[in-house]
N, C-alpha and C positions, 0 to 999 in steps of 0.2 A: 355426552349423550343424554337424550331425554326419551323415555320409553312409554308407548301407549299400546297396550295389548287389550285383550278382551274377547268377548263372544262375537259370533257372526251377526251382522246386521245392527251392531251397536253404533255405527256412525264414525268409526275410527278414521277412515280414509278421509271423509269429509271434513272432520275437525282438524285433523293434522294438516290437510292442504290449506285450510284457512290460517292456521298458525304459521305455516311456512311462508305464506304470502304476506301476511301482516307484519312479521318480524324478521323477514329476510333471512331465514335460517334454512338449513338443508333438510330434505325430506327423504327418508329411506323406507321404501315399502318392503317389508320382509316377505309379504305374500306374492308380490310381483317378482322379486328377486329369486326366491327360491325355485321358481319355474325355470329359470335360466340355469340354476346351479344343479337341479335334479338329475341332469344327465351325468353328473359326476358320482352319483350314488348307484351302488350295485346291490345285489341280493345280500352280500356279506355285511355291508355297513347299514343297510336300509331294507330289512326284510319285509317290513309292512308295506313299504312303497312298492317293492317288487310285486308283492301279492296284489296290490291295488291296481297296478298297471295291467295286470293280466285279466281283470274283471271287465265285463262290458257294463253298459249303463244301468241295466236292470239288476246285474249282480251287485253293483255298488249301492243302489238307492231304493230298490224295490224288494229284492229277495231276502235281505237280512233284516233282522230286527234292530231297533236303534242301539240296544246295549252292545251288540255285536259291532255295529257300524262305528260306535265310539271306540270300542277296544281295538278295532283294526285299522283306524284312520291314521296314517303315518304322521301327519302334521300335528296331531293332538298328543304325540308321544315323543317329540323332540327329534325325530329323524331329520338330519340336515342342518340342524341348529348351528353346529360347529362351522359350517360354510359361511353362514351369515356373520358369525363373529369374525371370522378371518377377513371378510369383505369390509366390515365396519373398522377394523384395525388399520385398513389401508387408506381410510378417508382422511383428508386434511383436518387438522384440529384447531384451526383458527376461526371457524365458524360452528356454532351449535348445530347439531343434527337431531332431529326427532325421528325416531324409529317407530314404525307403527305395523301391526298385523296380529292376527289371531295365533300365529305360530310363536309368539313370545310368551312362553309359559313362565310364570313367576319364578319357580325354583331354578330355572336355567338362566333367567335374567339377573337374579339377585346377585351373583358374584361379580357382575359387571357394573353394579350401581353403587356409587360412592355416597350419594345423597338420596335417602329413600323418597323424599319428595319429588325426585326427578323420574319417578316411575308410577304408572297408574293403570289400572285395567277396567274398561268400560263393561259394565254389566247390563245388558238389556233385558227388559221385562219380556215375558212370552208374547204379549200383545204387540209390543213395539217391534220385536224380531219378525212376527209374522207379517206385519204390515210393510216393513222394510223389504222382506223377501218378495212380497207380491208387487212391489213397485219396480222390481228389477227388470231390466229389458231382456228381450228374447236371448241374446247372446250369453247373458249372465244367468239366466233361468234354466239351468242345465237339467233339472228335474223334469221339465217339459219334453224333453228328448226321449224319455223312457216309454214303455208300454202302458204305465199307470201313473201318470203325473200326480193325480191326488194322493195316492198312497206314498209316492216318493216324496212329495212335499211334507206329508204328515211325518214320515220316518225322519226326514232331515231336520225338521223343527225339534222333534223330541231328542234326536241325537245331539243336537246343538244345546238344548236345555241341559242335558247330562254334562256336556263339556263346560257350559257356563258355571254350573254348580261346582265342578272341579276347580275351575279358575278361582272361584271365591274361596274355597277351602285352601288351595295352593297359596294364594296371596296372604291369607290369614297366617299360615304356617310360617311364612317367610317374612312377616311383619310388613307387608306391602299393602297398599291402599287400592280400593275399588270404588268406582263412581257409577251410581245406577242411573240408567237411561230409560225414561218412561215416556218421553215426548213432551214433558211438561216445561222443558227448557229449550230455548232456541240454540242452534249451533253457535251463534255468536257468543251467547252466555257461557256455553260450555268451553269455547276457545279462550275466553278471558279468564275463566277459572283456572284452566290449564296453564295459561301464560303466568299467572300469578305464582301457581305452584312451582312451575319450572324456572321462575326467575328471569323471564324474558322481558326485554325492554325494547321499545321502538327506537 
């Protein structure tokens, strides 16, 4: 397995798709798959998720401050991670697989990493993250469906800044690497760096 986690808007999906295409390896999106598995989680095993489900869009993104939003967002605190690991353990082992998603918290991934170079977390600068969010199409720009889109976006960006700082600290505590993303490098350059780090060959 190769692991690419990190903050929202860092380009994880884009760079890992390019890796999968160029090197003919598998790609597992933790963010997409957890939506499928979330139905298996209940209030006992995932209390934050249960609370989140009961909120409307304004309660999620407008009415709470960013610190509370971070503290109560289920995917920032490992709920459902065990289901992803069960999924990955069922995959064939004859082809490398790159696993990507912001739900890959360093302390949860670390026990499953045999070579530390095979895991990295992408850390976007605030300006890069904001620009990435503003480029999102309507279906993905969920904050626009609130009663106050500007406030919702401000809250969301601040919440994700808090999360990204925690990712940096978590990675450092576990001896894992981060890669800073500020827009100064192309996706192609980043994919080549990850390929070298991951030991991928065409």
